[in-house]
Phi, psi and omega in degrees: 000323179295328178293323177291323178295320178296318179294322178296322178296318181291332180268359181279178187274012179288158173299155188303318183294321180287318180295318180295318178296319179292322179296318178295317181298320179295320180293316179298315180298317177300318178294322178299317181292322178298315179297320178298315181291324181294324182276350181294131182292152177287150178256144174253101183259122180244117178256106178259172180294330184256335183203164174246133180238134173244118185053040176083354180259134175290142180237161178241165179051045179284130178216150180225139177230133176265113182245089186061236180278354181262152171248127179243119179247136176223148182201174174247129181277187186299331181271000182089002182281135180284132180233141178223137177226142176234142178205166176268120179292350180291348177285346178267152174295161186300319180291328178287324176298316179296317178298322178296311181300316181292321179295324182284331175294322178290324182285337183235075180294164179297148179291149175285146180294146178291165179288149180246128178291139180245000000 
């Protein structure tokens, strides 16, 4: 994405010196983000019938949303801080993706219907 941002900067209507500076800044920032994400530790998410654990710690308010090709998981850790992670499930083997979908269906049952006034 940073390469596309750099190309867009070079093709914009700015003077050459400004467009070049902006393209370099976009590339450096993109590489910085890649390094930060690369160094981020992997998470071990365990979805059991009674609780969800992230890296061995129980979490609350665990939720998962499938947004096109992305999986977005959010939860509250032991201190109450909101945490959100997004990833491509294609990085998992096919059987692990299926297990993930089935575990999340068990963890997030359908809502009970609301009361109806009579």
